[in-house]
C-alpha positions as CSV (number, residue, x, y, z in Angstrom):
1,M,0.0,0.0,0.0
2,S,1.3,3.4,-0.8
3,E,0.6,6.5,1.3
4,T,-1.4,9.4,0.1
5,K,-0.6,13.0,-0.1
6,L,-4.0,13.7,1.5
7,N,-3.3,15.7,4.7
8,N,-0.5,13.3,5.5
9,E,1.2,15.4,8.2
10,L,2.0,13.3,11.3
11,I,1.2,16.0,13.9
12,S,-1.5,18.6,13.2
13,N,-2.9,21.6,15.0
14,N,-6.2,20.6,13.6
15,N,-8.1,19.2,16.6
16,K,-10.9,17.6,14.6
17,R,-11.8,14.1,15.7
18,I,-14.0,11.2,14.9
19,V,-16.5,9.4,17.1
20,V,-18.0,6.1,15.9
21,S,-21.2,4.8,17.5
22,M,-21.8,1.2,16.6
23,K,-25.1,1.3,18.5
24,R,-26.3,4.1,16.1
25,N,-24.4,2.9,13.0
26,R,-22.9,6.4,12.7
27,L,-19.5,8.0,12.3
28,T,-19.5,11.6,13.5
29,L,-16.8,14.1,12.5
30,L,-16.3,16.7,15.3
31,G,-14.7,20.1,15.0
32,A,-12.0,21.4,17.3
33,D,-14.8,23.0,19.4
34,G,-16.5,19.6,19.8
35,K,-19.4,20.5,17.6
36,K,-20.7,18.1,14.9
37,I,-19.4,18.9,11.5
38,K,-21.1,15.9,9.7
39,E,-22.5,12.5,10.5
40,F,-22.3,9.5,8.2
41,P,-24.0,6.1,8.1
42,I,-21.6,3.1,8.6
43,I,-21.4,-0.6,9.0
44,Y,-18.8,-2.4,11.1
45,G,-17.5,-5.9,12.1
46,R,-20.3,-8.4,11.7
47,N,-19.5,-10.1,15.0
48,S,-19.1,-6.9,17.1
49,A,-22.2,-7.6,19.1
50,E,-20.1,-10.3,20.8
51,G,-17.7,-7.7,22.1
52,T,-14.5,-5.9,21.1
53,K,-11.8,-7.2,18.7
54,E,-9.5,-9.7,20.4
55,I,-7.9,-11.9,17.7
56,E,-7.1,-12.0,14.0
57,G,-10.2,-13.1,12.0
58,D,-12.8,-12.6,14.7
59,Q,-14.7,-10.1,12.5
60,K,-15.1,-7.7,15.4
61,T,-14.5,-4.0,15.4
62,P,-12.2,-2.8,18.2
63,R,-13.7,-0.4,20.8
64,G,-11.6,2.3,22.4
65,K,-9.5,5.3,21.5
66,Y,-7.3,5.1,18.5
67,Y,-5.8,7.4,15.9
68,I,-5.3,7.5,12.1
69,C,-1.9,5.9,11.5
70,Y,-2.0,5.2,7.8
71,I,-3.7,6.8,4.8
72,N,-4.1,5.0,1.5
73,E,-5.9,6.6,-1.4
74,Q,-5.0,3.7,-3.8
75,S,-7.3,1.3,-1.8
76,Q,-9.7,-1.2,-3.4
77,F,-12.2,0.5,-1.0
78,T,-11.8,4.0,-2.5
79,L,-9.9,5.4,0.5
80,F,-8.5,3.6,3.5
81,F,-7.7,5.3,6.8
82,G,-5.8,2.8,9.0
83,L,-6.4,2.8,12.7
84,S,-3.8,2.3,15.4
85,Y,-5.2,-1.1,16.4
86,P,-3.8,-2.8,18.4
87,G,-3.6,-0.1,21.0
88,N,-1.8,-0.3,24.3
89,I,-4.8,-1.8,26.2
90,D,-5.3,-4.3,23.4
91,G,-1.6,-5.2,23.6
92,V,-1.7,-5.7,27.4
93,K,-4.8,-7.9,27.2
94,G,-3.2,-9.9,24.4
95,Y,0.0,-10.3,26.3
96,A,-1.9,-11.6,29.4
97,K,-3.6,-14.1,27.1
98,G,-0.4,-15.2,25.5
99,L,-1.4,-13.8,22.1
100,V,1.6,-11.4,21.8
101,N,5.1,-11.8,23.2
102,L,7.1,-9.1,25.0
103,D,8.8,-7.9,21.9
104,E,5.4,-7.4,20.2
105,L,4.0,-5.7,23.2
106,T,7.0,-3.4,23.4
107,E,6.5,-2.5,19.7
108,I,2.8,-1.8,20.3
109,F,3.7,0.6,23.1
110,L,6.5,2.3,21.2
111,T,4.5,2.9,18.0
112,N,1.5,4.2,19.9
113,R,3.7,6.6,21.9
114,L,5.2,7.9,18.6
115,K,1.7,8.0,16.9
116,Q,3.0,5.5,14.2
117,K,1.4,2.4,12.8
118,P,1.4,-0.4,15.3
119,P,2.3,-4.0,14.3
120,W,-0.7,-5.2,12.3
121,Y,0.5,-8.8,11.8
122,T,0.2,-10.3,15.3
123,K,-2.3,-12.8,16.6
124,L,-4.4,-9.7,17.7
125,G,-5.0,-8.8,14.1
126,G,-4.6,-5.5,12.4
127,E,-5.2,-3.5,9.2
128,I,-8.4,-2.2,10.8
129,G,-9.6,1.1,9.3
130,I,-12.3,3.3,8.0
131,H,-12.9,2.8,4.3
132,G,-15.4,3.1,1.4
133,G,-17.0,0.2,-0.4
134,G,-20.5,0.8,0.7
135,I,-22.8,-0.2,3.5
136,D,-25.2,-2.5,1.7
137,R,-24.1,-5.7,3.4
138,D,-24.4,-7.4,6.7
139,G,-21.1,-6.1,8.1
140,T,-17.4,-6.1,7.6
141,R,-14.5,-8.3,8.8
142,G,-13.7,-5.7,11.4
143,C,-13.3,-2.3,9.6
144,I,-15.7,0.6,9.6
145,A,-17.2,0.9,6.1
146,M,-18.9,3.9,4.5
147,K,-20.4,4.8,1.2
148,D,-17.7,5.8,-1.3
149,E,-19.0,9.4,-1.6
150,D,-19.0,9.7,2.2
151,V,-15.5,8.4,2.7
152,I,-14.3,10.9,0.0
153,E,-16.0,13.8,1.8
154,L,-14.5,12.6,5.1
155,G,-11.1,12.3,3.5
156,S,-10.8,16.1,3.2
157,H,-10.7,16.3,7.0
158,I,-8.5,13.3,7.8
159,F,-4.9,13.6,8.9
160,K,-2.3,11.2,10.5
161,G,-2.7,11.3,14.3
162,M,-6.4,12.2,14.2
163,E,-8.2,10.8,17.2
164,V,-10.9,8.2,16.6
165,E,-13.1,6.9,19.4
166,I,-15.1,3.8,18.8
167,N,-17.9,2.8,21.1
């Protein structure tokens, strides 16, 4: 995957953020003042009713606070905004369950501290993101999917390091 030129700065003074409500099937873009800029319909991991993402292939969307760590505008899903899953909490839980080793846990902590892309190829899974491709299906394998026109509109606001809260 190649990175895009779309607002690709690592640190930004732009305090916009995203809140995803799985209960409401909505992604809300909030301004620096916390006010809603726009709300979009979404779908998410088809097994997410069973809880948060824990392992590769469980088809669940992670819940928690993440950030945009990767931007790909050459995606098969129109645009792909990679999330920083696994986060530190995910890593600690995975370590306690024997799903990641100490080196992997250390890499998760370091990359999250530096607002970089965490290791996506552990037993915890990865490559979770927000992308296009439509919402006319029963769910995703763990990502948050949007209509193509909506993800393009959202893309003009996205930057690396942008906060994303999923609940």
